[in-house]
NUKOLFI-731573 format. One record per residue (C-alpha): residue in three letters; residue number from 1; x, y, z. Coordinates in Angstrom, 3 decimals, always signed. Example, Ala and Ser with C-alpha at 12.3 -4.5 7.8 and 13.67 -1.06 7.14 Angstrom:
<site><residuo>Ala</residuo><num>1</num><u>+12.300</u><v>-4.500</v><w>+7.800</w></site>
<site><residuo>Ser</residuo><num>2</num><u>+13.670</u><v>-1.060</v><w>+7.140</w></site>
***
This chain:
<site><residuo>Unk</residuo><num>1</num><u>+0.000</u><v>+0.000</v><w>+0.000</w></site>
<site><residuo>Unk</residuo><num>2</num><u>+2.841</u><v>+2.386</v><w>+0.710</w></site>
<site><residuo>Unk</residuo><num>3</num><u>+4.133</u><v>+1.985</v><w>-2.793</w></site>
<site><residuo>Unk</residuo><num>4</num><u>+0.797</u><v>+2.836</v><w>-4.293</w></site>
<site><residuo>Unk</residuo><num>5</num><u>+0.518</u><v>+5.956</v><w>-2.170</w></site>
<site><residuo>Unk</residuo><num>6</num><u>+4.058</u><v>+6.982</v><w>-3.208</w></site>
<site><residuo>Unk</residuo><num>7</num><u>+3.233</u><v>+6.469</v><w>-6.843</w></site>
<site><residuo>Unk</residuo><num>8</num><u>+0.099</u><v>+8.519</v><w>-6.525</w></site>
<site><residuo>Unk</residuo><num>9</num><u>+2.033</u><v>+11.363</v><w>-4.935</w></site>
<site><residuo>Unk</residuo><num>10</num><u>+4.624</u><v>+11.300</v><w>-7.703</w></site>
<site><residuo>Unk</residuo><num>11</num><u>+1.979</u><v>+11.414</v><w>-10.380</w></site>
<site><residuo>Unk</residuo><num>12</num><u>+0.078</u><v>+14.294</v><w>-8.887</w></site>
<site><residuo>Unk</residuo><num>13</num><u>+2.865</u><v>+16.379</v><w>-7.274</w></site>
<site><residuo>Unk</residuo><num>14</num><u>+6.108</u><v>+17.777</v><w>-8.503</w></site>
<site><residuo>Unk</residuo><num>15</num><u>+9.134</u><v>+18.837</v><w>-6.491</w></site>
<site><residuo>Unk</residuo><num>16</num><u>+9.182</u><v>+22.198</v><w>-8.220</w></site>
<site><residuo>Unk</residuo><num>17</num><u>+5.606</u><v>+22.945</v><w>-7.275</w></site>
<site><residuo>Unk</residuo><num>18</num><u>+4.852</u><v>+23.911</v><w>-3.719</w></site>
<site><residuo>Unk</residuo><num>19</num><u>+1.661</u><v>+25.233</v><w>-2.224</w></site>
<site><residuo>Unk</residuo><num>20</num><u>+0.229</u><v>+26.169</v><w>-5.583</w></site>
<site><residuo>Unk</residuo><num>21</num><u>+3.303</u><v>+28.017</v><w>-6.844</w></site>
<site><residuo>Unk</residuo><num>22</num><u>+5.463</u><v>+26.691</v><w>-9.638</w></site>
<site><residuo>Unk</residuo><num>23</num><u>+9.176</u><v>+27.163</v><w>-9.016</w></site>
<site><residuo>Unk</residuo><num>24</num><u>+10.331</u><v>+25.566</v><w>-12.303</w></site>
<site><residuo>Unk</residuo><num>25</num><u>+10.981</u><v>+28.836</v><w>-14.077</w></site>
<site><residuo>Unk</residuo><num>26</num><u>+13.989</u><v>+29.638</v><w>-11.860</w></site>
<site><residuo>Unk</residuo><num>27</num><u>+12.798</u><v>+33.169</v><w>-11.218</w></site>
<site><residuo>Unk</residuo><num>28</num><u>+12.263</u><v>+34.162</v><w>-7.698</w></site>
<site><residuo>Unk</residuo><num>29</num><u>+10.761</u><v>+37.287</v><w>-6.339</w></site>
<site><residuo>Unk</residuo><num>30</num><u>+13.443</u><v>+39.757</v><w>-5.335</w></site>
<site><residuo>Unk</residuo><num>31</num><u>+13.759</u><v>+40.205</v><w>-1.618</w></site>
<site><residuo>Unk</residuo><num>32</num><u>+12.683</u><v>+43.610</v><w>-0.458</w></site>
<site><residuo>Unk</residuo><num>33</num><u>+15.288</u><v>+45.021</v><w>+1.923</w></site>
<site><residuo>Unk</residuo><num>34</num><u>+14.135</u><v>+48.591</v><w>+1.501</w></site>
<site><residuo>Unk</residuo><num>35</num><u>+11.989</u><v>+48.241</v><w>+4.569</w></site>
<site><residuo>Unk</residuo><num>36</num><u>+15.033</u><v>+48.990</v><w>+6.712</w></site>
<site><residuo>Unk</residuo><num>37</num><u>+16.978</u><v>+52.079</v><w>+5.776</w></site>
<site><residuo>Unk</residuo><num>38</num><u>+20.450</u><v>+51.211</v><w>+6.987</w></site>
<site><residuo>Unk</residuo><num>39</num><u>+22.692</u><v>+54.162</v><w>+7.749</w></site>
<site><residuo>Unk</residuo><num>40</num><u>+25.891</u><v>+54.566</v><w>+5.781</w></site>
<site><residuo>Unk</residuo><num>41</num><u>+29.243</u><v>+54.566</v><w>+7.534</w></site>
<site><residuo>Unk</residuo><num>42</num><u>+30.645</u><v>+58.043</v><w>+8.057</w></site>
<site><residuo>Unk</residuo><num>43</num><u>+34.374</u><v>+58.540</v><w>+7.621</w></site>
<site><residuo>Unk</residuo><num>44</num><u>+36.057</u><v>+60.887</v><w>+10.069</w></site>
<site><residuo>Unk</residuo><num>45</num><u>+37.978</u><v>+63.534</v><w>+8.209</w></site>
<site><residuo>Unk</residuo><num>46</num><u>+40.506</u><v>+64.180</v><w>+10.965</w></site>
<site><residuo>Unk</residuo><num>47</num><u>+41.731</u><v>+61.688</v><w>+13.533</w></site>
<site><residuo>Unk</residuo><num>48</num><u>+44.169</u><v>+64.107</v><w>+15.170</w></site>
<site><residuo>Unk</residuo><num>49</num><u>+43.335</u><v>+64.828</v><w>+18.784</w></site>
<site><residuo>Unk</residuo><num>50</num><u>+45.908</u><v>+67.627</v><w>+18.913</w></site>
<site><residuo>Unk</residuo><num>51</num><u>+44.105</u><v>+69.826</v><w>+16.428</w></site>
<site><residuo>Unk</residuo><num>52</num><u>+40.802</u><v>+69.266</v><w>+18.221</w></site>
<site><residuo>Unk</residuo><num>53</num><u>+42.130</u><v>+70.426</v><w>+21.595</w></site>
<site><residuo>Unk</residuo><num>54</num><u>+44.645</u><v>+72.994</v><w>+20.309</w></site>
<site><residuo>Unk</residuo><num>55</num><u>+42.503</u><v>+76.033</v><w>+21.010</w></site>
<site><residuo>Unk</residuo><num>56</num><u>+40.846</u><v>+74.628</v><w>+24.134</w></site>
<site><residuo>Unk</residuo><num>57</num><u>+44.116</u><v>+73.976</v><w>+25.959</w></site>
<site><residuo>Unk</residuo><num>58</num><u>+45.759</u><v>+77.285</v><w>+25.069</w></site>
<site><residuo>Unk</residuo><num>59</num><u>+45.716</u><v>+79.353</v><w>+28.255</w></site>
<site><residuo>Unk</residuo><num>60</num><u>+48.939</u><v>+81.370</v><w>+28.239</w></site>
<site><residuo>Unk</residuo><num>61</num><u>+50.065</u><v>+84.248</v><w>+26.079</w></site>
<site><residuo>Unk</residuo><num>62</num><u>+50.649</u><v>+83.636</v><w>+22.392</w></site>
<site><residuo>Unk</residuo><num>63</num><u>+54.257</u><v>+82.732</v><w>+21.612</w></site>
<site><residuo>Unk</residuo><num>64</num><u>+56.036</u><v>+85.073</v><w>+19.234</w></site>
<site><residuo>Unk</residuo><num>65</num><u>+56.992</u><v>+83.617</v><w>+15.885</w></site>
<site><residuo>Unk</residuo><num>66</num><u>+60.565</u><v>+82.494</v><w>+15.625</w></site>
<site><residuo>Unk</residuo><num>67</num><u>+62.746</u><v>+83.910</v><w>+12.917</w></site>
<site><residuo>Unk</residuo><num>68</num><u>+64.607</u><v>+81.814</v><w>+10.400</w></site>
<site><residuo>Unk</residuo><num>69</num><u>+67.204</u><v>+79.429</v><w>+11.764</w></site>
<site><residuo>Unk</residuo><num>70</num><u>+70.807</u><v>+80.502</v><w>+11.594</w></site>
<site><residuo>Unk</residuo><num>71</num><u>+73.151</u><v>+78.447</v><w>+9.459</w></site>
<site><residuo>Unk</residuo><num>72</num><u>+75.448</u><v>+76.156</v><w>+11.380</w></site>
<site><residuo>Unk</residuo><num>73</num><u>+79.045</u><v>+77.065</v><w>+11.957</w></site>
<site><residuo>Unk</residuo><num>74</num><u>+81.763</u><v>+74.848</v><w>+10.590</w></site>
<site><residuo>Unk</residuo><num>75</num><u>+82.568</u><v>+71.873</v><w>+12.775</w></site>
<site><residuo>Unk</residuo><num>76</num><u>+85.227</u><v>+72.671</v><w>+15.353</w></site>
<site><residuo>Unk</residuo><num>77</num><u>+87.734</u><v>+70.192</v><w>+16.755</w></site>
<site><residuo>Unk</residuo><num>78</num><u>+87.618</u><v>+69.906</v><w>+20.547</w></site>
<site><residuo>Unk</residuo><num>79</num><u>+91.155</u><v>+70.749</v><w>+21.614</w></site>
<site><residuo>Unk</residuo><num>80</num><u>+92.399</u><v>+69.113</v><w>+24.821</w></site>
<site><residuo>Unk</residuo><num>81</num><u>+95.934</u><v>+69.220</v><w>+26.244</w></site>
<site><residuo>Unk</residuo><num>82</num><u>+96.450</u><v>+65.460</v><w>+26.048</w></site>
<site><residuo>Unk</residuo><num>83</num><u>+95.680</u><v>+65.431</v><w>+22.298</w></site>
<site><residuo>Unk</residuo><num>84</num><u>+98.863</u><v>+67.405</v><w>+21.485</w></site>
<site><residuo>Unk</residuo><num>85</num><u>+97.372</u><v>+69.767</v><w>+18.908</w></site>
<site><residuo>Unk</residuo><num>86</num><u>+99.403</u><v>+72.764</v><w>+17.784</w></site>
<site><residuo>Unk</residuo><num>87</num><u>+98.462</u><v>+75.917</v><w>+19.758</w></site>
<site><residuo>Unk</residuo><num>88</num><u>+97.866</u><v>+77.714</v><w>+16.451</w></site>
<site><residuo>Unk</residuo><num>89</num><u>+94.880</u><v>+75.417</v><w>+15.746</w></site>
<site><residuo>Unk</residuo><num>90</num><u>+92.872</u><v>+77.102</v><w>+18.527</w></site>
<site><residuo>Unk</residuo><num>91</num><u>+93.659</u><v>+80.541</v><w>+17.093</w></site>
<site><residuo>Unk</residuo><num>92</num><u>+92.549</u><v>+79.503</v><w>+13.594</w></site>
<site><residuo>Unk</residuo><num>93</num><u>+89.334</u><v>+77.955</v><w>+14.926</w></site>
<site><residuo>Unk</residuo><num>94</num><u>+88.512</u><v>+81.115</v><w>+16.923</w></site>
<site><residuo>Unk</residuo><num>95</num><u>+88.988</u><v>+83.215</v><w>+13.791</w></site>
<site><residuo>Unk</residuo><num>96</num><u>+86.796</u><v>+80.863</v><w>+11.772</w></site>
<site><residuo>Unk</residuo><num>97</num><u>+84.034</u><v>+81.048</v><w>+14.387</w></site>
<site><residuo>Unk</residuo><num>98</num><u>+84.264</u><v>+84.855</v><w>+14.588</w></site>
<site><residuo>Unk</residuo><num>99</num><u>+83.920</u><v>+85.103</v><w>+10.808</w></site>
<site><residuo>Unk</residuo><num>100</num><u>+80.764</u><v>+82.961</v><w>+11.039</w></site>
<site><residuo>Unk</residuo><num>101</num><u>+79.261</u><v>+85.174</v><w>+13.763</w></site>
<site><residuo>Unk</residuo><num>102</num><u>+79.619</u><v>+88.492</v><w>+11.892</w></site>
<site><residuo>Unk</residuo><num>103</num><u>+77.222</u><v>+87.955</v><w>+8.932</w></site>
<site><residuo>Unk</residuo><num>104</num><u>+74.727</u><v>+86.096</v><w>+11.123</w></site>
<site><residuo>Unk</residuo><num>105</num><u>+74.477</u><v>+88.935</v><w>+13.641</w></site>
<site><residuo>Unk</residuo><num>106</num><u>+75.665</u><v>+86.942</v><w>+16.645</w></site>
<site><residuo>Unk</residuo><num>107</num><u>+77.036</u><v>+89.381</v><w>+19.200</w></site>
<site><residuo>Unk</residuo><num>108</num><u>+79.597</u><v>+88.682</v><w>+21.906</w></site>
<site><residuo>Unk</residuo><num>109</num><u>+78.080</u><v>+88.076</v><w>+25.339</w></site>
<site><residuo>Unk</residuo><num>110</num><u>+79.322</u><v>+88.827</v><w>+28.820</w></site>
<site><residuo>Unk</residuo><num>111</num><u>+80.584</u><v>+85.697</v><w>+30.528</w></site>
<site><residuo>Unk</residuo><num>112</num><u>+79.656</u><v>+84.927</v><w>+34.130</w></site>
<site><residuo>Unk</residuo><num>113</num><u>+82.039</u><v>+85.901</v><w>+36.895</w></site>
<site><residuo>Unk</residuo><num>114</num><u>+83.974</u><v>+82.852</v><w>+38.079</w></site>
<site><residuo>Unk</residuo><num>115</num><u>+86.667</u><v>+84.423</v><w>+40.244</w></site>
<site><residuo>Unk</residuo><num>116</num><u>+86.582</u><v>+87.248</v><w>+42.818</w></site>
<site><residuo>Unk</residuo><num>117</num><u>+88.722</u><v>+89.488</v><w>+40.588</w></site>
<site><residuo>Unk</residuo><num>118</num><u>+86.083</u><v>+89.301</v><w>+37.784</w></site>
<site><residuo>Unk</residuo><num>119</num><u>+84.396</u><v>+92.673</v><w>+38.235</w></site>
<site><residuo>Unk</residuo><num>120</num><u>+81.488</u><v>+93.750</v><w>+36.025</w></site>
<site><residuo>Unk</residuo><num>121</num><u>+83.721</u><v>+96.417</v><w>+34.435</w></site>
<site><residuo>Unk</residuo><num>122</num><u>+86.392</u><v>+93.835</v><w>+33.572</w></site>
<site><residuo>Unk</residuo><num>123</num><u>+83.795</u><v>+91.455</v><w>+32.119</w></site>
<site><residuo>Unk</residuo><num>124</num><u>+82.336</u><v>+94.273</v><w>+30.002</w></site>
<site><residuo>Unk</residuo><num>125</num><u>+85.824</u><v>+95.128</v><w>+28.692</w></site>
<site><residuo>Unk</residuo><num>126</num><u>+86.271</u><v>+91.469</v><w>+27.706</w></site>
<site><residuo>Unk</residuo><num>127</num><u>+82.932</u><v>+91.525</v><w>+25.885</w></site>
<site><residuo>Unk</residuo><num>128</num><u>+83.844</u><v>+94.715</v><w>+23.995</w></site>
<site><residuo>Unk</residuo><num>129</num><u>+87.201</u><v>+93.206</v><w>+22.998</w></site>
<site><residuo>Unk</residuo><num>130</num><u>+85.483</u><v>+90.008</v><w>+21.824</w></site>
<site><residuo>Unk</residuo><num>131</num><u>+82.954</u><v>+92.027</v><w>+19.807</w></site>
<site><residuo>Unk</residuo><num>132</num><u>+85.765</u><v>+94.029</v><w>+18.216</w></site>
<site><residuo>Unk</residuo><num>133</num><u>+87.507</u><v>+90.744</v><w>+17.335</w></site>
<site><residuo>Unk</residuo><num>134</num><u>+84.281</u><v>+89.507</v><w>+15.676</w></site>
<site><residuo>Unk</residuo><num>135</num><u>+83.887</u><v>+92.758</v><w>+13.736</w></site>
<site><residuo>Unk</residuo><num>136</num><u>+87.472</u><v>+92.969</v><w>+12.457</w></site>
<site><residuo>Unk</residuo><num>137</num><u>+88.433</u><v>+89.340</v><w>+11.788</w></site>
<site><residuo>Unk</residuo><num>138</num><u>+89.160</u><v>+88.417</v><w>+8.173</w></site>
<site><residuo>Unk</residuo><num>139</num><u>+88.144</u><v>+85.036</v><w>+6.708</w></site>
<site><residuo>Unk</residuo><num>140</num><u>+90.747</u><v>+82.286</v><w>+6.610</w></site>
<site><residuo>Unk</residuo><num>141</num><u>+92.781</u><v>+82.049</v><w>+3.431</w></site>
<site><residuo>Unk</residuo><num>142</num><u>+93.203</u><v>+78.766</v><w>+1.590</w></site>
<site><residuo>Unk</residuo><num>143</num><u>+96.708</u><v>+78.449</v><w>+3.023</w></site>
<site><residuo>Unk</residuo><num>144</num><u>+95.389</u><v>+78.856</v><w>+6.563</w></site>
<site><residuo>Unk</residuo><num>145</num><u>+92.630</u><v>+76.304</v><w>+5.933</w></site>
<site><residuo>Unk</residuo><num>146</num><u>+95.229</u><v>+73.823</v><w>+4.654</w></site>
<site><residuo>Unk</residuo><num>147</num><u>+97.411</u><v>+74.565</v><w>+7.694</w></site>
<site><residuo>Unk</residuo><num>148</num><u>+94.429</u><v>+74.006</v><w>+10.006</w></site>
<site><residuo>Unk</residuo><num>149</num><u>+93.702</u><v>+70.635</v><w>+8.375</w></site>
<site><residuo>Unk</residuo><num>150</num><u>+97.365</u><v>+69.714</v><w>+8.758</w></site>
<site><residuo>Unk</residuo><num>151</num><u>+97.289</u><v>+70.607</v><w>+12.473</w></site>
<site><residuo>Unk</residuo><num>152</num><u>+94.192</u><v>+68.445</v><w>+12.959</w></site>
<site><residuo>Unk</residuo><num>153</num><u>+95.940</u><v>+65.460</v><w>+11.370</w></site>
<site><residuo>Unk</residuo><num>154</num><u>+99.095</u><v>+65.967</v><w>+13.452</w></site>
<site><residuo>Unk</residuo><num>155</num><u>+97.236</u><v>+65.734</v><w>+16.761</w></site>
<site><residuo>Unk</residuo><num>156</num><u>+95.267</u><v>+62.850</v><w>+18.240</w></site>
<site><residuo>Unk</residuo><num>157</num><u>+91.598</u><v>+63.809</v><w>+17.779</w></site>
<site><residuo>Unk</residuo><num>158</num><u>+90.046</u><v>+60.500</v><w>+18.888</w></site>
***
């Protein structure tokens, strides 16, 4: 009896037909997702916390703008007694540094008093003499530059 019932079902029903609808055509109804309007993802334009709090955290006076940076002076060799450099090397390096200071507007400064005989008048005289040295020093000639390089090689820099 079960076989007869199965045969009857196969004759009358199809697997592509269900509850009165025929699914043989392969076309389905499109699903309607427009019922929910999903929000789009928003991209943050700026992730920097610093720019957000820049104005809020500013409490003090506005800093003045800095001028352009000064060019660097030529590299100087640190002269120590145990390195046995010629004494003339220090003189040439001082001249080279003074020549760098003049066009860049770096003035001589008063050094701090380190001994009891360092009076303010004496320190001011030293500053004036140093400023005069800066103002009157001539650039090193090629011979002096070659001599300076020779002195550096004669000593023990490292």
